N, CA, C, O and the ligand as a Tripos MOL2 file, in Angstrom:
@<TRIPOS>MOLECULE
protein
  277   275    70     0     0
PROTEIN
NO_CHARGES

@<TRIPOS>ATOM
      1 N           0.8480   -1.2040    0.0000 N.3       1 MET1
      2 CA          0.0000    0.0000    0.0000 C.3       1 MET1
      3 C           0.8800    1.2510    0.0000 C.2       1 MET1
      4 O           1.7710    1.3850    0.8390 O.2       1 MET1
      5 N           0.6370    2.1380   -0.9130 N.am      2 ALA2
      6 CA          1.3940    3.3940   -0.9770 C.3       2 ALA2
      7 C           1.0640    4.2650    0.2300 C.2       2 ALA2
      8 O          -0.0380    4.2020    0.7760 O.2       2 ALA2
      9 N           2.0190    5.0640    0.6280 N.am      3 LYS3
     10 CA          1.8630    5.8990    1.8200 C.3       3 LYS3
     11 C           2.0900    7.3520    1.4780 C.2       3 LYS3
     12 O           2.7790    7.6820    0.5130 O.2       3 LYS3
     13 N           1.4980    8.2180    2.2840 N.am      4 VAL4
     14 CA          1.6190    9.6490    2.0670 C.3       4 VAL4
     15 C           1.7950   10.3520    3.4100 C.2       4 VAL4
     16 O           1.2210    9.9420    4.4200 O.2       4 VAL4
     17 N           2.5890   11.4060    3.4060 N.am      5 LEU5
     18 CA          2.7750   12.2100    4.6120 C.3       5 LEU5
     19 C           2.7180   13.6820    4.2270 C.2       5 LEU5
     20 O           3.4840   14.1530    3.3860 O.2       5 LEU5
     21 N           1.7870   14.4000    4.8650 N.am      6 LYS6
     22 CA          1.7330   15.8480    4.6680 C.3       6 LYS6
     23 C           2.6990   16.4810    5.6560 C.2       6 LYS6
     24 O           2.4720   16.4520    6.8660 O.2       6 LYS6
     25 N           3.7580   17.0420    5.1460 N.am      7 CYS7
     26 CA          4.7910   17.5880    6.0220 C.3       7 CYS7
     27 C           4.2320   18.6720    6.9360 C.2       7 CYS7
     28 O           4.7110   18.8480    8.0560 O.2       7 CYS7
     29 N           3.2230   19.3980    6.4650 N.am      8 GLY8
     30 CA          2.6190   20.4690    7.2550 C.3       8 GLY8
     31 C           2.0180   20.0010    8.5740 C.2       8 GLY8
     32 O           1.8000   20.8080    9.4770 O.2       8 GLY8
     33 N           1.7450   18.6900    8.6930 N.am      9 GLU9
     34 CA          1.2140   18.1770    9.9500 C.3       9 GLU9
     35 C           2.3180   18.0030   10.9860 C.2       9 GLU9
     36 O           2.0440   17.8580   12.1770 O.2       9 GLU9
     37 N           3.5570   18.0180   10.5290 N.am     10 VAL10
     38 CA          4.7030   17.9290   11.4380 C.3      10 VAL10
     39 C           5.3700   19.2920   11.5790 C.2      10 VAL10
     40 O           5.6650   19.7450   12.6840 O.2      10 VAL10
     41 N           5.6020   19.9390   10.4280 N.am     11 PHE11
     42 CA          6.1740   21.2740   10.4190 C.3      11 PHE11
     43 C           5.0960   22.2400    9.9290 C.2      11 PHE11
     44 O           4.8290   22.3370    8.7320 O.2      11 PHE11
     45 N           4.4820   22.9510   10.8730 N.am     12 ALA12
     46 CA          3.3670   23.8270   10.5270 C.3      12 ALA12
     47 C           3.7530   24.8020    9.4240 C.2      12 ALA12
     48 O           4.8200   25.4150    9.4670 O.2      12 ALA12
     49 N           2.8830   24.9370    8.4460 N.am     13 GLY13
     50 CA          3.1060   25.9000    7.3840 C.3      13 GLY13
     51 C           3.7850   25.3400    6.1580 C.2      13 GLY13
     52 O           3.8460   26.0110    5.1280 O.2      13 GLY13
     53 N           4.3020   24.1120    6.2430 N.am     14 CYS14
     54 CA          4.9650   23.5010    5.0940 C.3      14 CYS14
     55 C           3.9120   22.8440    4.2110 C.2      14 CYS14
     56 O           3.0470   22.1250    4.7100 O.2      14 CYS14
     57 N           3.9790   23.0850    2.9030 N.am     15 ASP15
     58 CA          2.9580   22.4960    2.0280 C.3      15 ASP15
     59 C           3.4900   21.3190    1.2180 C.2      15 ASP15
     60 O           2.8660   20.8910    0.2470 O.2      15 ASP15
     61 N           4.6450   20.8000    1.6250 N.am     16 THR16
     62 CA          5.2110   19.6440    0.9360 C.3      16 THR16
     63 C           4.4470   18.3750    1.2920 C.2      16 THR16
     64 O           4.1170   18.1490    2.4560 O.2      16 THR16
     65 N           4.1710   17.5610    0.3040 N.am     17 VAL17
     66 CA          3.5440   16.2650    0.5320 C.3      17 VAL17
     67 C           4.5060   15.1900    0.0320 C.2      17 VAL17
     68 O           4.9590   15.2260   -1.1120 O.2      17 VAL17
     69 N           4.8080   14.2360    0.9090 N.am     18 ILE18
     70 CA          5.7680   13.1880    0.5830 C.3      18 ILE18
     71 C           5.0210   11.8990    0.2420 C.2      18 ILE18
     72 O           4.1490   11.4580    0.9910 O.2      18 ILE18
     73 N           5.3690   11.3090   -0.8850 N.am     19 TYR19
     74 CA          4.7690   10.0350   -1.2780 C.3      19 TYR19
     75 C           5.8290    8.9460   -1.3000 C.2      19 TYR19
     76 O           7.0000    9.2140   -1.5720 O.2      19 TYR19
     77 N           5.4160    7.7130   -1.0120 N.am     20 GLY20
     78 CA          6.3550    6.6050   -1.0890 C.3      20 GLY20
     79 C           5.6010    5.3000   -1.2220 C.2      20 GLY20
     80 O           4.3910    5.2340   -1.0030 O.2      20 GLY20
     81 N           6.3440    4.2540   -1.5870 N.am     21 LYS21
     82 CA          5.6850    2.9600   -1.7850 C.3      21 LYS21
     83 C           5.3840    2.2860   -0.4520 C.2      21 LYS21
     84 O           4.5120    1.4210   -0.3670 O.2      21 LYS21
     85 N           6.1190    2.6920    0.5970 N.am     22 ASP22
     86 CA          5.8190    2.1740    1.9370 C.3      22 ASP22
     87 C           6.2900    3.1910    2.9810 C.2      22 ASP22
     88 O           6.8650    4.2260    2.6420 O.2      22 ASP22
     89 N           6.0360    2.8760    4.2590 N.am     23 GLU23
     90 CA          6.3660    3.8280    5.3260 C.3      23 GLU23
     91 C           7.8520    4.1560    5.3720 C.2      23 GLU23
     92 O           8.2340    5.3020    5.6100 O.2      23 GLU23
     93 N           8.6900    3.1460    5.1440 N.am     24 ASP24
     94 CA         10.1310    3.3690    5.2020 C.3      24 ASP24
     95 C          10.5790    4.4010    4.1680 C.2      24 ASP24
     96 O          11.4000    5.2750    4.4440 O.2      24 ASP24
     97 N          10.0100    4.2690    2.9650 N.am     25 GLU25
     98 CA         10.3940    5.1930    1.9060 C.3      25 GLU25
     99 C           9.9230    6.6080    2.2190 C.2      25 GLU25
    100 O          10.6620    7.5730    2.0200 O.2      25 GLU25
    101 N           8.6790    6.7310    2.7130 N.am     26 VAL26
    102 CA          8.1510    8.0530    3.0700 C.3      26 VAL26
    103 C           9.0020    8.6770    4.1690 C.2      26 VAL26
    104 O           9.3520    9.8550    4.0930 O.2      26 VAL26
    105 N           9.3310    7.9030    5.1740 N.am     27 LEU27
    106 CA         10.1160    8.4100    6.2950 C.3      27 LEU27
    107 C          11.5110    8.8490    5.8360 C.2      27 LEU27
    108 O          12.0240    9.8790    6.2750 O.2      27 LEU27
    109 N          12.1090    8.0660    4.9580 N.am     28 ALA28
    110 CA         13.4380    8.4090    4.4480 C.3      28 ALA28
    111 C          13.4030    9.7080    3.6470 C.2      28 ALA28
    112 O          14.2800   10.5620    3.7780 O.2      28 ALA28
    113 N          12.3620    9.8360    2.8080 N.am     29 LYS29
    114 CA         12.2330   11.0550    2.0010 C.3      29 LYS29
    115 C          11.9450   12.2590    2.8860 C.2      29 LYS29
    116 O          12.4830   13.3440    2.6630 O.2      29 LYS29
    117 N          11.0910   12.0660    3.8970 N.am     30 GLU30
    118 CA         10.7350   13.1550    4.7950 C.3      30 GLU30
    119 C          11.9560   13.6010    5.6090 C.2      30 GLU30
    120 O          12.1550   14.7930    5.8400 O.2      30 GLU30
    121 N          12.7570   12.6450    6.0320 N.am     31 GLU31
    122 CA         13.9910   12.9870    6.7550 C.3      31 GLU31
    123 C          14.8990   13.8440    5.8950 C.2      31 GLU31
    124 O          15.4480   14.8470    6.3500 O.2      31 GLU31
    125 N          15.0490   13.4320    4.6400 N.am     32 GLN32
    126 CA         15.8910   14.1800    3.7030 C.3      32 GLN32
    127 C          15.3250   15.5770    3.4790 C.2      32 GLN32
    128 O          16.0620   16.5620    3.4470 O.2      32 GLN32
    129 N          14.0080   15.6440    3.3250 N.am     33 HIS33
    130 CA         13.3280   16.9310    3.1260 C.3      33 HIS33
    131 C          13.5290   17.8400    4.3420 C.2      33 HIS33
    132 O          13.7650   19.0380    4.1920 O.2      33 HIS33
    133 N          13.4350   17.2670    5.5400 N.am     34 ALA34
    134 CA         13.6140   18.0590    6.7630 C.3      34 ALA34
    135 C          15.0350   18.6190    6.8430 C.2      34 ALA34
    136 O          15.2540   19.7580    7.2560 O.2      34 ALA34
    137 N          15.9970   17.7790    6.4340 N.am     35 ARG35
    138 CA         17.3960   18.2510    6.4320 C.3      35 ARG35
    139 C          17.5890   19.3760    5.4340 C.2      35 ARG35
    140 O          18.2210   20.3870    5.7420 O.2      35 ARG35
    141 N          17.0360   19.1970    4.2170 N.am     36 ASP36
    142 CA         17.2540   20.1630    3.1440 C.3      36 ASP36
    143 C          16.4450   21.4410    3.3260 C.2      36 ASP36
    144 O          16.9680   22.5460    3.1790 O.2      36 ASP36
    145 N          15.1460   21.2740    3.6520 N.am     37 ASP37
    146 CA         14.2440   22.4210    3.6100 C.3      37 ASP37
    147 C          13.8860   22.9800    4.9790 C.2      37 ASP37
    148 O          13.3700   24.0940    5.0720 O.2      37 ASP37
    149 N          14.1490   22.2300    6.0380 N.am     38 HIS38
    150 CA         13.8690   22.7550    7.3790 C.3      38 HIS38
    151 C          15.1580   22.9260    8.1710 C.2      38 HIS38
    152 O          15.1420   23.1530    9.3810 O.2      38 HIS38
    153 N          16.2740   22.8110    7.4590 N.am     39 ASN39
    154 CA         17.5850   23.0560    8.0680 C.3      39 ASN39
    155 C          17.8220   22.2580    9.3390 C.2      39 ASN39
    156 O          18.4290   22.7550   10.2880 O.2      39 ASN39
    157 N          17.3410   21.0090    9.3580 N.am     40 MET40
    158 CA         17.5650   20.1600   10.5180 C.3      40 MET40
    159 C          18.7440   19.2330   10.2240 C.2      40 MET40
    160 O          18.6480   18.3360    9.3860 O.2      40 MET40
    161 N          19.8430   19.4580   10.9170 N.am     41 THR41
    162 CA         20.9870   18.5770   10.7110 C.3      41 THR41
    163 C          20.8230   17.3130   11.5540 C.2      41 THR41
    164 O          21.1510   16.2070   11.1270 O.2      41 THR41
    165 N          20.3030   17.5160   12.7670 N.am     42 MET42
    166 CA         20.0010   16.3770   13.6380 C.3      42 MET42
    167 C          18.4920   16.3470   13.8350 C.2      42 MET42
    168 O          17.9080   17.3180   14.3150 O.2      42 MET42
    169 N          17.8680   15.2510   13.4710 N.am     43 ILE43
    170 CA         16.4140   15.1590   13.6390 C.3      43 ILE43
    171 C          16.1180   14.3920   14.9230 C.2      43 ILE43
    172 O          16.4650   13.2160   15.0380 O.2      43 ILE43
    173 N          15.4730   15.0560   15.8980 N.am     44 PRO44
    174 CA         15.2020   14.3940   17.1830 C.3      44 PRO44
    175 C          14.2780   13.1860   17.0090 C.2      44 PRO44
    176 O          13.4300   13.1570   16.1180 O.2      44 PRO44
    177 N          14.4630   12.1960   17.8780 N.am     45 MET45
    178 CA         13.6440   10.9760   17.8240 C.3      45 MET45
    179 C          12.1560   11.3230   17.9220 C.2      45 MET45
    180 O          11.3280   10.6970   17.2610 O.2      45 MET45
    181 N          11.8200   12.3140   18.7420 N.am     46 ASP46
    182 CA         10.4150   12.7160   18.8690 C.3      46 ASP46
    183 C           9.8430   13.1910   17.5390 C.2      46 ASP46
    184 O           8.6830   12.9340   17.2180 O.2      46 ASP46
    185 N          10.6780   13.8880   16.7740 N.am     47 THR47
    186 CA         10.2250   14.3830   15.4720 C.3      47 THR47
    187 C          10.0390   13.2260   14.5010 C.2      47 THR47
    188 O           9.0870   13.2090   13.7200 O.2      47 THR47
    189 N          10.9480   12.2610   14.5530 N.am     48 ILE48
    190 CA         10.8140   11.0630   13.7110 C.3      48 ILE48
    191 C           9.5060   10.3390   14.0310 C.2      48 ILE48
    192 O           8.7820    9.9110   13.1320 O.2      48 ILE48
    193 N           9.2160   10.2080   15.3320 N.am     49 LYS49
    194 CA          7.9700    9.5400   15.7470 C.3      49 LYS49
    195 C           6.7630   10.3210   15.2590 C.2      49 LYS49
    196 O           5.7820    9.7460   14.7870 O.2      49 LYS49
    197 N           6.8480   11.6550   15.3810 N.am     50 GLU50
    198 CA          5.7700   12.5370   14.9200 C.3      50 GLU50
    199 C           5.5230   12.3190   13.4250 C.2      50 GLU50
    200 O           4.3800   12.2090   12.9810 O.2      50 GLU50
    201 N           6.6070   12.2600   12.6650 N.am     51 MET51
    202 CA          6.4930   12.0000   11.2260 C.3      51 MET51
    203 C           5.7920   10.6640   10.9890 C.2      51 MET51
    204 O           4.8520   10.5740   10.2000 O.2      51 MET51
    205 N           6.2620    9.6330   11.6810 N.am     52 ALA52
    206 CA          5.7170    8.2850   11.4860 C.3      52 ALA52
    207 C           4.2300    8.2450   11.8350 C.2      52 ALA52
    208 O           3.4450    7.5640   11.1740 O.2      52 ALA52
    209 N           3.8500    8.9900   12.8930 N.am     53 ASN53
    210 CA          2.4500    9.0170   13.3260 C.3      53 ASN53
    211 C           1.5170    9.6340   12.2970 C.2      53 ASN53
    212 O           0.3210    9.3420   12.2770 O.2      53 ASN53
    213 N           2.0700   10.4940   11.4390 N.am     54 HIS54
    214 CA          1.2170   11.2050   10.4830 C.3      54 HIS54
    215 C           1.1990   10.5610    9.1020 C.2      54 HIS54
    216 O           0.5480   11.0610    8.1840 O.2      54 HIS54
    217 N           1.9190    9.4470    8.9600 N.am     55 ILE55
    218 CA          1.9000    8.7550    7.6650 C.3      55 ILE55
    219 C           0.5440    8.0830    7.4770 C.2      55 ILE55
    220 O           0.0460    7.3960    8.3690 O.2      55 ILE55
    221 N          -0.0370    8.2930    6.3110 N.am     56 GLN56
    222 CA         -1.3480    7.7140    6.0100 C.3      56 GLN56
    223 C          -1.2720    6.8850    4.7340 C.2      56 GLN56
    224 O          -0.3350    6.9990    3.9430 O.2      56 GLN56
    225 N          -2.2860    6.0500    4.5610 N.am     57 ASP57
    226 CA         -2.4060    5.3150    3.3000 C.3      57 ASP57
    227 C          -2.7870    6.2930    2.2030 C.2      57 ASP57
    228 O          -3.5990    7.1930    2.4170 O.2      57 ASP57
    229 N          -2.2100    6.1180    1.0500 N.am     58 GLY58
    230 CA         -2.6130    6.9670   -0.0550 C.3      58 GLY58
    231 C          -1.5590    7.0090   -1.1310 C.2      58 GLY58
    232 O          -0.3620    6.9810   -0.8460 O.2      58 GLY58
    233 N          -2.0010    7.0750   -2.3580 N.am     59 ALA59
    234 CA         -1.0830    7.1270   -3.4880 C.3      59 ALA59
    235 C          -1.0330    8.5390   -4.0420 C.2      59 ALA59
    236 O          -1.9150    9.3610   -3.7900 O.2      59 ALA59
    237 N           0.0110    8.7960   -4.7950 N.am     60 GLN60
    238 CA          0.1290   10.0760   -5.4740 C.3      60 GLN60
    239 C          -1.0460   10.2200   -6.4280 C.2      60 GLN60
    240 O          -1.3330    9.3060   -7.2000 O.2      60 GLN60
    241 N          -1.7340   11.3700   -6.3820 N.am     61 PRO61
    242 CA         -2.9000   11.5190   -7.2520 C.3      61 PRO61
    243 C          -2.5160   11.4520   -8.7240 C.2      61 PRO61
    244 O          -1.4960   11.9980   -9.1430 O.2      61 PRO61
    245 N          -3.3380   10.7830   -9.4830 N.am     62 ARG62
    246 CA         -3.1080   10.7460  -10.9290 C.3      62 ARG62
    247 C          -3.5510   12.0620  -11.5200 C.2      62 ARG62
    248 O          -4.4020   12.7550  -10.9620 O.2      62 ARG62
    249 N          -2.9770   12.3980  -12.6380 N.am     63 ARG63
    250 CA         -3.2610   13.7150  -13.2310 C.3      63 ARG63
    251 C          -4.3240   13.6200  -14.3130 C.2      63 ARG63
    252 O          -4.3550   14.4320  -15.2370 O.2      63 ARG63
    253 N          -5.1830   12.6390  -14.1960 N.am     64 ARG64
    254 CA         -6.1290   12.4220  -15.3090 C.3      64 ARG64
    255 C          -7.0850   13.5920  -15.5120 C.2      64 ARG64
    256 O          -7.6120   13.7760  -16.6090 O.2      64 ARG64
    257 N          -7.3180   14.4000  -14.4440 N.am     65 TRP65
    258 CA         -8.2700   15.4830  -14.5990 C.3      65 TRP65
    259 C          -7.6470   16.7190  -15.2520 C.2      65 TRP65
    260 O          -8.3450   17.5870  -15.7760 O.2      65 TRP65
    261 N          -6.3200   16.7710  -15.2060 N.am     66 PHE66
    262 CA         -5.6770   17.9320  -15.8230 C.3      66 PHE66
    263 C          -5.5590   17.7150  -17.3240 C.2      66 PHE66
    264 O          -5.1940   16.6290  -17.7760 O.2      66 PHE66
    265 N          -5.8610   18.7230  -18.0720 N.am     67 GLY67
    266 CA         -5.7810   18.6160  -19.5260 C.3      67 GLY67
    267 C          -7.0140   17.9530  -20.1130 C.2      67 GLY67
    268 O          -7.0660   17.6790  -21.3120 O.2      67 GLY67
    269 N          -8.0070   17.6940  -19.2710 N.am     68 PHE68
    270 CA         -9.2500   17.0800  -19.7490 C.3      68 PHE68
    271 C         -10.2240   18.1810  -20.0960 C.2      68 PHE68
    272 O         -10.7800   18.8170  -19.2000 O.2      68 PHE68
    273 N         -10.4410   18.4190  -21.3620 N.am     69 ARG69
    274 CA        -11.2840   19.5420  -21.7650 C.3      69 ARG69
    275 C         -12.4680   19.0440  -22.5560 C.2      69 ARG69
    276 O         -13.3010   19.8400  -22.9890 O.2      69 ARG69
    277 ZN          8.3680   20.2730    5.1250 Zn       70 ZN70
@<TRIPOS>BOND
     1     1     2 1
     2     2     3 1
     3     3     4 2
     4     3     5 am
     5     5     6 1
     6     6     7 1
     7     7     8 2
     8     7     9 am
     9     9    10 1
    10    10    11 1
    11    11    12 2
    12    11    13 am
    13    13    14 1
    14    14    15 1
    15    15    16 2
    16    15    17 am
    17    17    18 1
    18    18    19 1
    19    19    20 2
    20    19    21 am
    21    21    22 1
    22    22    23 1
    23    23    24 2
    24    23    25 am
    25    25    26 1
    26    26    27 1
    27    27    28 2
    28    27    29 am
    29    29    30 1
    30    30    31 1
    31    31    32 2
    32    31    33 am
    33    33    34 1
    34    34    35 1
    35    35    36 2
    36    35    37 am
    37    37    38 1
    38    38    39 1
    39    39    40 2
    40    39    41 am
    41    41    42 1
    42    42    43 1
    43    43    44 2
    44    43    45 am
    45    45    46 1
    46    46    47 1
    47    47    48 2
    48    47    49 am
    49    49    50 1
    50    50    51 1
    51    51    52 2
    52    51    53 am
    53    53    54 1
    54    54    55 1
    55    55    56 2
    56    55    57 am
    57    57    58 1
    58    58    59 1
    59    59    60 2
    60    59    61 am
    61    61    62 1
    62    62    63 1
    63    63    64 2
    64    63    65 am
    65    65    66 1
    66    66    67 1
    67    67    68 2
    68    67    69 am
    69    69    70 1
    70    70    71 1
    71    71    72 2
    72    71    73 am
    73    73    74 1
    74    74    75 1
    75    75    76 2
    76    75    77 am
    77    77    78 1
    78    78    79 1
    79    79    80 2
    80    79    81 am
    81    81    82 1
    82    82    83 1
    83    83    84 2
    84    83    85 am
    85    85    86 1
    86    86    87 1
    87    87    88 2
    88    87    89 am
    89    89    90 1
    90    90    91 1
    91    91    92 2
    92    91    93 am
    93    93    94 1
    94    94    95 1
    95    95    96 2
    96    95    97 am
    97    97    98 1
    98    98    99 1
    99    99   100 2
   100    99   101 am
   101   101   102 1
   102   102   103 1
   103   103   104 2
   104   103   105 am
   105   105   106 1
   106   106   107 1
   107   107   108 2
   108   107   109 am
   109   109   110 1
   110   110   111 1
   111   111   112 2
   112   111   113 am
   113   113   114 1
   114   114   115 1
   115   115   116 2
   116   115   117 am
   117   117   118 1
   118   118   119 1
   119   119   120 2
   120   119   121 am
   121   121   122 1
   122   122   123 1
   123   123   124 2
   124   123   125 am
   125   125   126 1
   126   126   127 1
   127   127   128 2
   128   127   129 am
   129   129   130 1
   130   130   131 1
   131   131   132 2
   132   131   133 am
   133   133   134 1
   134   134   135 1
   135   135   136 2
   136   135   137 am
   137   137   138 1
   138   138   139 1
   139   139   140 2
   140   139   141 am
   141   141   142 1
   142   142   143 1
   143   143   144 2
   144   143   145 am
   145   145   146 1
   146   146   147 1
   147   147   148 2
   148   147   149 am
   149   149   150 1
   150   150   151 1
   151   151   152 2
   152   151   153 am
   153   153   154 1
   154   154   155 1
   155   155   156 2
   156   155   157 am
   157   157   158 1
   158   158   159 1
   159   159   160 2
   160   159   161 am
   161   161   162 1
   162   162   163 1
   163   163   164 2
   164   163   165 am
   165   165   166 1
   166   166   167 1
   167   167   168 2
   168   167   169 am
   169   169   170 1
   170   170   171 1
   171   171   172 2
   172   171   173 am
   173   173   174 1
   174   174   175 1
   175   175   176 2
   176   175   177 am
   177   177   178 1
   178   178   179 1
   179   179   180 2
   180   179   181 am
   181   181   182 1
   182   182   183 1
   183   183   184 2
   184   183   185 am
   185   185   186 1
   186   186   187 1
   187   187   188 2
   188   187   189 am
   189   189   190 1
   190   190   191 1
   191   191   192 2
   192   191   193 am
   193   193   194 1
   194   194   195 1
   195   195   196 2
   196   195   197 am
   197   197   198 1
   198   198   199 1
   199   199   200 2
   200   199   201 am
   201   201   202 1
   202   202   203 1
   203   203   204 2
   204   203   205 am
   205   205   206 1
   206   206   207 1
   207   207   208 2
   208   207   209 am
   209   209   210 1
   210   210   211 1
   211   211   212 2
   212   211   213 am
   213   213   214 1
   214   214   215 1
   215   215   216 2
   216   215   217 am
   217   217   218 1
   218   218   219 1
   219   219   220 2
   220   219   221 am
   221   221   222 1
   222   222   223 1
   223   223   224 2
   224   223   225 am
   225   225   226 1
   226   226   227 1
   227   227   228 2
   228   227   229 am
   229   229   230 1
   230   230   231 1
   231   231   232 2
   232   231   233 am
   233   233   234 1
   234   234   235 1
   235   235   236 2
   236   235   237 am
   237   237   238 1
   238   238   239 1
   239   239   240 2
   240   239   241 am
   241   241   242 1
   242   242   243 1
   243   243   244 2
   244   243   245 am
   245   245   246 1
   246   246   247 1
   247   247   248 2
   248   247   249 am
   249   249   250 1
   250   250   251 1
   251   251   252 2
   252   251   253 am
   253   253   254 1
   254   254   255 1
   255   255   256 2
   256   255   257 am
   257   257   258 1
   258   258   259 1
   259   259   260 2
   260   259   261 am
   261   261   262 1
   262   262   263 1
   263   263   264 2
   264   263   265 am
   265   265   266 1
   266   266   267 1
   267   267   268 2
   268   267   269 am
   269   269   270 1
   270   270   271 1
   271   271   272 2
   272   271   273 am
   273   273   274 1
   274   274   275 1
   275   275   276 2
@<TRIPOS>SUBSTRUCTURE
     1 MET1         2 RESIDUE 1 A MET
     2 ALA2         6 RESIDUE 1 A ALA
     3 LYS3        10 RESIDUE 1 A LYS
     4 VAL4        14 RESIDUE 1 A VAL
     5 LEU5        18 RESIDUE 1 A LEU
     6 LYS6        22 RESIDUE 1 A LYS
     7 CYS7        26 RESIDUE 1 A CYS
     8 GLY8        30 RESIDUE 1 A GLY
     9 GLU9        34 RESIDUE 1 A GLU
    10 VAL10       38 RESIDUE 1 A VAL
    11 PHE11       42 RESIDUE 1 A PHE
    12 ALA12       46 RESIDUE 1 A ALA
    13 GLY13       50 RESIDUE 1 A GLY
    14 CYS14       54 RESIDUE 1 A CYS
    15 ASP15       58 RESIDUE 1 A ASP
    16 THR16       62 RESIDUE 1 A THR
    17 VAL17       66 RESIDUE 1 A VAL
    18 ILE18       70 RESIDUE 1 A ILE
    19 TYR19       74 RESIDUE 1 A TYR
    20 GLY20       78 RESIDUE 1 A GLY
    21 LYS21       82 RESIDUE 1 A LYS
    22 ASP22       86 RESIDUE 1 A ASP
    23 GLU23       90 RESIDUE 1 A GLU
    24 ASP24       94 RESIDUE 1 A ASP
    25 GLU25       98 RESIDUE 1 A GLU
    26 VAL26      102 RESIDUE 1 A VAL
    27 LEU27      106 RESIDUE 1 A LEU
    28 ALA28      110 RESIDUE 1 A ALA
    29 LYS29      114 RESIDUE 1 A LYS
    30 GLU30      118 RESIDUE 1 A GLU
    31 GLU31      122 RESIDUE 1 A GLU
    32 GLN32      126 RESIDUE 1 A GLN
    33 HIS33      130 RESIDUE 1 A HIS
    34 ALA34      134 RESIDUE 1 A ALA
    35 ARG35      138 RESIDUE 1 A ARG
    36 ASP36      142 RESIDUE 1 A ASP
    37 ASP37      146 RESIDUE 1 A ASP
    38 HIS38      150 RESIDUE 1 A HIS
    39 ASN39      154 RESIDUE 1 A ASN
    40 MET40      158 RESIDUE 1 A MET
    41 THR41      162 RESIDUE 1 A THR
    42 MET42      166 RESIDUE 1 A MET
    43 ILE43      170 RESIDUE 1 A ILE
    44 PRO44      174 RESIDUE 1 A PRO
    45 MET45      178 RESIDUE 1 A MET
    46 ASP46      182 RESIDUE 1 A ASP
    47 THR47      186 RESIDUE 1 A THR
    48 ILE48      190 RESIDUE 1 A ILE
    49 LYS49      194 RESIDUE 1 A LYS
    50 GLU50      198 RESIDUE 1 A GLU
    51 MET51      202 RESIDUE 1 A MET
    52 ALA52      206 RESIDUE 1 A ALA
    53 ASN53      210 RESIDUE 1 A ASN
    54 HIS54      214 RESIDUE 1 A HIS
    55 ILE55      218 RESIDUE 1 A ILE
    56 GLN56      222 RESIDUE 1 A GLN
    57 ASP57      226 RESIDUE 1 A ASP
    58 GLY58      230 RESIDUE 1 A GLY
    59 ALA59      234 RESIDUE 1 A ALA
    60 GLN60      238 RESIDUE 1 A GLN
    61 PRO61      242 RESIDUE 1 A PRO
    62 ARG62      246 RESIDUE 1 A ARG
    63 ARG63      250 RESIDUE 1 A ARG
    64 ARG64      254 RESIDUE 1 A ARG
    65 TRP65      258 RESIDUE 1 A TRP
    66 PHE66      262 RESIDUE 1 A PHE
    67 GLY67      266 RESIDUE 1 A GLY
    68 PHE68      270 RESIDUE 1 A PHE
    69 ARG69      274 RESIDUE 1 A ARG
    70 ZN70       277 GROUP 0 **** ****
């Protein structure tokens, strides 16, 4: 099952949405995103848990509605 994490639920105000094929992939991408875009060199265990708690089931939306005229 594909997983999704809205970064804004962990870092208020962030509109990044992370998609992955499983929780591990989402968490890895979110960690990288936090390092790059939230300037976190060390990510506290509590923050990692917070990220994991907000991971939900869901796939990247298909773009079938765009360009449909
Ligand atoms: Zn973010």
